[in-house]
C-alpha beads as a LAMMPS data file, in Angstrom:
LAMMPS data file: protein, C-alpha beads

274 atoms
273 bonds

1 atom types
1 bond types

-500.0 500.0 xlo xhi
-500.0 500.0 ylo yhi
-500.0 500.0 zlo zhi

Masses

1 110.0

Atoms # bond

1 1 1 -132.338 -332.852 241.441
2 1 1 -135.172 -330.412 242.177
3 1 1 -133.865 -328.667 245.267
4 1 1 -137.206 -326.993 245.848
5 1 1 -138.352 -330.443 247.048
6 1 1 -135.160 -331.591 248.768
7 1 1 -134.510 -328.529 250.924
8 1 1 -138.036 -328.353 252.450
9 1 1 -137.751 -332.054 253.258
10 1 1 -134.433 -331.498 255.013
11 1 1 -135.942 -328.631 256.994
12 1 1 -137.710 -331.322 259.030
13 1 1 -134.349 -332.433 260.466
14 1 1 -133.732 -330.899 263.899
15 1 1 -130.584 -328.775 264.132
16 1 1 -128.462 -330.146 267.019
17 1 1 -126.275 -327.040 267.205
18 1 1 -126.655 -324.180 269.647
19 1 1 -128.393 -321.103 268.317
20 1 1 -125.424 -318.794 268.759
21 1 1 -122.655 -318.639 266.168
22 1 1 -124.456 -320.556 263.416
23 1 1 -123.389 -319.377 259.957
24 1 1 -124.619 -322.148 257.683
25 1 1 -128.269 -323.226 257.834
26 1 1 -128.747 -326.947 258.384
27 1 1 -130.985 -327.680 255.320
28 1 1 -128.393 -326.178 252.969
29 1 1 -125.535 -328.015 254.671
30 1 1 -127.444 -331.306 254.443
31 1 1 -128.441 -330.689 250.812
32 1 1 -124.778 -330.192 249.899
33 1 1 -123.870 -333.386 251.758
34 1 1 -126.579 -335.480 250.087
35 1 1 -125.758 -334.222 246.588
36 1 1 -122.021 -334.667 247.135
37 1 1 -122.483 -338.281 248.240
38 1 1 -124.777 -339.010 245.291
39 1 1 -121.999 -337.569 243.092
40 1 1 -119.603 -340.135 244.538
41 1 1 -117.831 -338.538 247.511
42 1 1 -117.079 -340.765 250.484
43 1 1 -115.648 -338.494 253.198
44 1 1 -116.098 -335.149 254.901
45 1 1 -113.027 -333.821 253.102
46 1 1 -114.376 -334.877 249.719
47 1 1 -117.816 -333.396 250.479
48 1 1 -116.230 -330.028 251.290
49 1 1 -114.068 -330.149 248.154
50 1 1 -117.078 -331.033 246.007
51 1 1 -119.051 -328.139 247.451
52 1 1 -116.149 -325.742 246.933
53 1 1 -116.130 -326.578 243.207
54 1 1 -119.785 -325.564 242.726
55 1 1 -120.559 -322.268 240.978
56 1 1 -122.337 -319.646 243.113
57 1 1 -125.744 -320.154 241.493
58 1 1 -125.730 -323.860 242.355
59 1 1 -124.603 -323.146 245.907
60 1 1 -127.524 -320.764 246.284
61 1 1 -129.905 -323.299 244.747
62 1 1 -128.812 -325.835 247.351
63 1 1 -129.484 -323.409 250.170
64 1 1 -125.832 -322.517 250.807
65 1 1 -126.286 -318.781 250.463
66 1 1 -123.584 -317.978 253.024
67 1 1 -120.608 -319.503 251.252
68 1 1 -119.100 -322.979 251.338
69 1 1 -119.006 -324.783 254.712
70 1 1 -115.587 -326.031 255.763
71 1 1 -114.689 -329.681 256.219
72 1 1 -114.782 -329.236 259.997
73 1 1 -118.281 -327.723 259.792
74 1 1 -119.560 -330.746 257.853
75 1 1 -117.810 -333.099 260.268
76 1 1 -118.982 -331.490 263.531
77 1 1 -122.558 -330.960 262.390
78 1 1 -123.095 -334.376 260.849
79 1 1 -121.578 -336.100 263.872
80 1 1 -124.252 -334.504 266.071
81 1 1 -127.239 -335.504 263.941
82 1 1 -129.791 -338.143 264.824
83 1 1 -128.936 -340.665 262.083
84 1 1 -132.223 -342.563 262.394
85 1 1 -134.290 -339.415 261.982
86 1 1 -132.246 -338.268 258.983
87 1 1 -132.632 -341.740 257.499
88 1 1 -136.416 -341.460 257.731
89 1 1 -136.470 -337.964 256.231
90 1 1 -134.313 -338.970 253.263
91 1 1 -136.276 -342.170 252.800
92 1 1 -139.552 -340.247 252.628
93 1 1 -138.027 -337.750 250.208
94 1 1 -136.710 -340.542 247.957
95 1 1 -140.070 -342.316 248.028
96 1 1 -141.823 -339.083 247.041
97 1 1 -139.367 -338.500 244.193
98 1 1 -140.016 -341.998 242.763
99 1 1 -143.771 -342.034 243.325
100 1 1 -144.428 -341.480 239.651
101 1 1 -146.486 -339.049 237.585
102 1 1 -149.792 -339.797 235.838
103 1 1 -149.400 -343.513 236.469
104 1 1 -145.748 -343.692 235.378
105 1 1 -143.165 -344.824 237.908
106 1 1 -139.766 -343.124 237.972
107 1 1 -136.792 -345.465 237.801
108 1 1 -133.177 -344.439 238.409
109 1 1 -130.644 -346.190 236.190
110 1 1 -127.026 -346.106 237.372
111 1 1 -123.852 -347.739 236.078
112 1 1 -122.159 -348.163 239.461
113 1 1 -123.149 -348.510 243.116
114 1 1 -124.422 -345.157 244.401
115 1 1 -124.965 -345.217 248.171
116 1 1 -127.371 -342.575 249.438
117 1 1 -125.656 -342.157 252.779
118 1 1 -123.712 -339.404 254.425
119 1 1 -121.086 -339.745 257.152
120 1 1 -122.643 -339.275 260.549
121 1 1 -121.725 -340.496 263.996
122 1 1 -122.453 -344.154 264.630
123 1 1 -121.600 -345.753 267.970
124 1 1 -121.871 -349.206 266.417
125 1 1 -119.164 -348.494 263.822
126 1 1 -115.689 -349.243 265.235
127 1 1 -112.714 -346.986 264.622
128 1 1 -110.252 -348.518 262.171
129 1 1 -106.917 -346.860 262.857
130 1 1 -105.260 -348.651 259.944
131 1 1 -107.292 -346.557 257.538
132 1 1 -105.871 -343.222 256.335
133 1 1 -106.899 -340.040 258.077
134 1 1 -109.193 -337.710 256.164
135 1 1 -111.647 -340.218 254.850
136 1 1 -110.709 -343.671 256.148
137 1 1 -111.654 -342.925 259.744
138 1 1 -114.722 -341.067 258.508
139 1 1 -115.759 -344.131 256.535
140 1 1 -115.449 -346.195 259.697
141 1 1 -118.049 -343.901 261.289
142 1 1 -120.626 -344.015 258.532
143 1 1 -124.191 -344.311 259.734
144 1 1 -126.621 -345.909 257.300
145 1 1 -129.051 -343.351 255.880
146 1 1 -130.577 -345.604 253.227
147 1 1 -128.768 -347.146 250.248
148 1 1 -129.600 -347.352 246.542
149 1 1 -127.527 -349.965 244.740
150 1 1 -127.669 -351.477 241.303
151 1 1 -126.038 -354.729 242.406
152 1 1 -122.983 -354.354 240.164
153 1 1 -119.862 -356.272 241.128
154 1 1 -116.655 -354.470 242.055
155 1 1 -113.977 -353.839 239.450
156 1 1 -110.854 -355.960 239.378
157 1 1 -107.443 -354.260 239.351
158 1 1 -104.738 -355.341 236.900
159 1 1 -101.237 -353.928 236.437
160 1 1 -99.726 -353.120 233.055
161 1 1 -96.849 -355.492 232.304
162 1 1 -94.011 -354.505 229.952
163 1 1 -92.055 -356.707 227.548
164 1 1 -89.638 -357.819 230.275
165 1 1 -92.416 -358.901 232.592
166 1 1 -92.091 -355.869 234.893
167 1 1 -95.141 -354.183 236.346
168 1 1 -94.060 -350.527 236.593
169 1 1 -97.058 -349.261 238.588
170 1 1 -96.715 -352.053 241.133
171 1 1 -92.994 -351.304 241.390
172 1 1 -93.715 -347.605 241.898
173 1 1 -96.135 -348.382 244.712
174 1 1 -93.760 -350.797 246.449
175 1 1 -90.466 -348.940 245.945
176 1 1 -91.257 -345.218 245.712
177 1 1 -94.111 -344.760 248.186
178 1 1 -93.668 -344.952 251.936
179 1 1 -95.831 -347.059 254.240
180 1 1 -98.437 -344.370 254.841
181 1 1 -98.665 -343.470 251.151
182 1 1 -99.108 -347.122 250.180
183 1 1 -101.816 -347.520 252.810
184 1 1 -103.697 -344.430 251.647
185 1 1 -103.469 -345.374 247.974
186 1 1 -104.407 -348.980 248.652
187 1 1 -107.493 -347.954 250.624
188 1 1 -108.501 -345.470 247.929
189 1 1 -108.183 -348.050 245.167
190 1 1 -110.129 -350.638 247.141
191 1 1 -112.942 -348.399 248.367
192 1 1 -113.256 -345.989 245.436
193 1 1 -111.576 -347.150 242.232
194 1 1 -112.577 -350.810 242.542
195 1 1 -116.140 -349.880 243.455
196 1 1 -116.724 -347.277 240.751
197 1 1 -114.211 -348.034 237.993
198 1 1 -114.374 -345.440 235.237
199 1 1 -117.334 -343.969 237.111
200 1 1 -114.851 -342.061 239.295
201 1 1 -114.686 -339.584 236.411
202 1 1 -118.022 -338.233 237.603
203 1 1 -116.484 -337.447 241.017
204 1 1 -113.571 -335.382 242.353
205 1 1 -111.510 -338.584 242.289
206 1 1 -111.312 -338.963 238.502
207 1 1 -110.998 -337.284 235.126
208 1 1 -111.416 -338.538 231.564
209 1 1 -108.331 -338.012 229.393
210 1 1 -109.715 -339.436 226.142
211 1 1 -108.611 -342.367 224.050
212 1 1 -109.691 -344.881 226.683
213 1 1 -107.453 -343.333 229.357
214 1 1 -108.611 -341.795 232.622
215 1 1 -106.835 -340.654 235.738
216 1 1 -107.539 -341.620 239.331
217 1 1 -106.882 -338.558 241.472
218 1 1 -105.934 -338.899 245.104
219 1 1 -105.491 -335.938 247.431
220 1 1 -105.122 -336.609 251.145
221 1 1 -103.651 -333.787 253.260
222 1 1 -100.253 -333.109 251.650
223 1 1 -100.336 -336.311 249.585
224 1 1 -101.144 -335.808 245.895
225 1 1 -100.985 -338.898 243.669
226 1 1 -102.111 -339.660 240.117
227 1 1 -102.733 -343.104 238.628
228 1 1 -103.567 -343.425 234.928
229 1 1 -106.017 -346.202 234.123
230 1 1 -107.907 -348.002 231.356
231 1 1 -111.197 -349.853 231.880
232 1 1 -111.943 -352.878 229.713
233 1 1 -113.592 -356.299 229.542
234 1 1 -115.702 -357.568 232.416
235 1 1 -115.206 -354.718 234.878
236 1 1 -111.406 -354.650 234.827
237 1 1 -109.276 -351.557 235.514
238 1 1 -105.743 -351.645 234.097
239 1 1 -103.207 -349.431 235.903
240 1 1 -100.712 -348.184 233.323
241 1 1 -98.838 -345.333 235.026
242 1 1 -98.580 -343.575 238.383
243 1 1 -96.639 -340.678 239.833
244 1 1 -96.382 -338.338 242.802
245 1 1 -97.838 -335.061 241.594
246 1 1 -97.132 -333.454 244.947
247 1 1 -93.388 -333.814 244.280
248 1 1 -93.730 -332.055 240.907
249 1 1 -97.102 -330.369 240.290
250 1 1 -96.019 -328.700 237.043
251 1 1 -98.180 -328.948 233.923
252 1 1 -95.090 -330.042 231.969
253 1 1 -94.627 -333.085 234.215
254 1 1 -98.320 -333.929 233.991
255 1 1 -98.196 -333.771 230.188
256 1 1 -95.129 -336.011 230.131
257 1 1 -96.734 -338.574 232.442
258 1 1 -99.942 -338.683 230.382
259 1 1 -97.911 -339.148 227.182
260 1 1 -96.060 -342.101 228.711
261 1 1 -99.351 -343.582 229.926
262 1 1 -100.727 -343.351 226.386
263 1 1 -97.638 -345.091 224.984
264 1 1 -98.016 -347.927 227.477
265 1 1 -101.723 -348.247 226.736
266 1 1 -100.976 -348.394 222.988
267 1 1 -98.398 -351.181 223.556
268 1 1 -100.828 -353.063 225.782
269 1 1 -103.575 -352.809 223.162
270 1 1 -101.241 -354.026 220.439
271 1 1 -100.345 -357.084 222.508
272 1 1 -103.869 -357.615 223.876
273 1 1 -105.496 -357.543 220.411
274 1 1 -103.164 -360.171 218.969

Bonds

1 1 1 2
2 1 2 3
3 1 3 4
4 1 4 5
5 1 5 6
6 1 6 7
7 1 7 8
8 1 8 9
9 1 9 10
10 1 10 11
11 1 11 12
12 1 12 13
13 1 13 14
14 1 14 15
15 1 15 16
16 1 16 17
17 1 17 18
18 1 18 19
19 1 19 20
20 1 20 21
21 1 21 22
22 1 22 23
23 1 23 24
24 1 24 25
25 1 25 26
26 1 26 27
27 1 27 28
28 1 28 29
29 1 29 30
30 1 30 31
31 1 31 32
32 1 32 33
33 1 33 34
34 1 34 35
35 1 35 36
36 1 36 37
37 1 37 38
38 1 38 39
39 1 39 40
40 1 40 41
41 1 41 42
42 1 42 43
43 1 43 44
44 1 44 45
45 1 45 46
46 1 46 47
47 1 47 48
48 1 48 49
49 1 49 50
50 1 50 51
51 1 51 52
52 1 52 53
53 1 53 54
54 1 54 55
55 1 55 56
56 1 56 57
57 1 57 58
58 1 58 59
59 1 59 60
60 1 60 61
61 1 61 62
62 1 62 63
63 1 63 64
64 1 64 65
65 1 65 66
66 1 66 67
67 1 67 68
68 1 68 69
69 1 69 70
70 1 70 71
71 1 71 72
72 1 72 73
73 1 73 74
74 1 74 75
75 1 75 76
76 1 76 77
77 1 77 78
78 1 78 79
79 1 79 80
80 1 80 81
81 1 81 82
82 1 82 83
83 1 83 84
84 1 84 85
85 1 85 86
86 1 86 87
87 1 87 88
88 1 88 89
89 1 89 90
90 1 90 91
91 1 91 92
92 1 92 93
93 1 93 94
94 1 94 95
95 1 95 96
96 1 96 97
97 1 97 98
98 1 98 99
99 1 99 100
100 1 100 101
101 1 101 102
102 1 102 103
103 1 103 104
104 1 104 105
105 1 105 106
106 1 106 107
107 1 107 108
108 1 108 109
109 1 109 110
110 1 110 111
111 1 111 112
112 1 112 113
113 1 113 114
114 1 114 115
115 1 115 116
116 1 116 117
117 1 117 118
118 1 118 119
119 1 119 120
120 1 120 121
121 1 121 122
122 1 122 123
123 1 123 124
124 1 124 125
125 1 125 126
126 1 126 127
127 1 127 128
128 1 128 129
129 1 129 130
130 1 130 131
131 1 131 132
132 1 132 133
133 1 133 134
134 1 134 135
135 1 135 136
136 1 136 137
137 1 137 138
138 1 138 139
139 1 139 140
140 1 140 141
141 1 141 142
142 1 142 143
143 1 143 144
144 1 144 145
145 1 145 146
146 1 146 147
147 1 147 148
148 1 148 149
149 1 149 150
150 1 150 151
151 1 151 152
152 1 152 153
153 1 153 154
154 1 154 155
155 1 155 156
156 1 156 157
157 1 157 158
158 1 158 159
159 1 159 160
160 1 160 161
161 1 161 162
162 1 162 163
163 1 163 164
164 1 164 165
165 1 165 166
166 1 166 167
167 1 167 168
168 1 168 169
169 1 169 170
170 1 170 171
171 1 171 172
172 1 172 173
173 1 173 174
174 1 174 175
175 1 175 176
176 1 176 177
177 1 177 178
178 1 178 179
179 1 179 180
180 1 180 181
181 1 181 182
182 1 182 183
183 1 183 184
184 1 184 185
185 1 185 186
186 1 186 187
187 1 187 188
188 1 188 189
189 1 189 190
190 1 190 191
191 1 191 192
192 1 192 193
193 1 193 194
194 1 194 195
195 1 195 196
196 1 196 197
197 1 197 198
198 1 198 199
199 1 199 200
200 1 200 201
201 1 201 202
202 1 202 203
203 1 203 204
204 1 204 205
205 1 205 206
206 1 206 207
207 1 207 208
208 1 208 209
209 1 209 210
210 1 210 211
211 1 211 212
212 1 212 213
213 1 213 214
214 1 214 215
215 1 215 216
216 1 216 217
217 1 217 218
218 1 218 219
219 1 219 220
220 1 220 221
221 1 221 222
222 1 222 223
223 1 223 224
224 1 224 225
225 1 225 226
226 1 226 227
227 1 227 228
228 1 228 229
229 1 229 230
230 1 230 231
231 1 231 232
232 1 232 233
233 1 233 234
234 1 234 235
235 1 235 236
236 1 236 237
237 1 237 238
238 1 238 239
239 1 239 240
240 1 240 241
241 1 241 242
242 1 242 243
243 1 243 244
244 1 244 245
245 1 245 246
246 1 246 247
247 1 247 248
248 1 248 249
249 1 249 250
250 1 250 251
251 1 251 252
252 1 252 253
253 1 253 254
254 1 254 255
255 1 255 256
256 1 256 257
257 1 257 258
258 1 258 259
259 1 259 260
260 1 260 261
261 1 261 262
262 1 262 263
263 1 263 264
264 1 264 265
265 1 265 266
266 1 266 267
267 1 267 268
268 1 268 269
269 1 269 270
270 1 270 271
271 1 271 272
272 1 272 273
273 1 273 274
């Protein structure tokens, strides 16, 4: 994304903050937010984590030459913005980027829905207290900035079933996680994993492990969960293994869990291919 075009466009957005005590310039903060959302983030926490993972040269290229803004900085600033004005600015920028060159029109091809929207305050969006803190309540306050979608249907979730008919991942969710943990994981699977499938591997929420296996990574406050998955068929995600990494964050445990996930996936493939 040519930031030399994005950042000047974002400079047209009025800064709602007072002049005193401002560390991070608004165009850089907005550029980080836009790029993070395009990369798949869906909350203020995830935007801040995405920005923190950028190397210094990319931070500087996005106008963040004074370090990485905190989650609270993203939240407070974006809540104060005029959503309609930002919508118009981003819409004009997107139209300019796709205007074409020498008679050729630029077309973006994506494999999963990619909303071009960032969380801002919206009086019309009700609070949903049943959603987990950290991104659920943020999602309930999303103001539309303009959306680009490819029209792809959501992924369907399936649970690996062993020879005895047990579904270990479902049992782990029901028996080992408490109410809050189940709610957080359920929301994350519905709003992230089911929407993006294996595409989460291009975001902070996923990582490719090879051999058809990928992990869905969930971090919410002190909660740290891992679910190992396999995508197949007509947009189906098979959940083969899950564990609480927060309870044991060691590399040895991670290696053991991945090995067991691979064994289950191999057994599933053997049965599925028959």
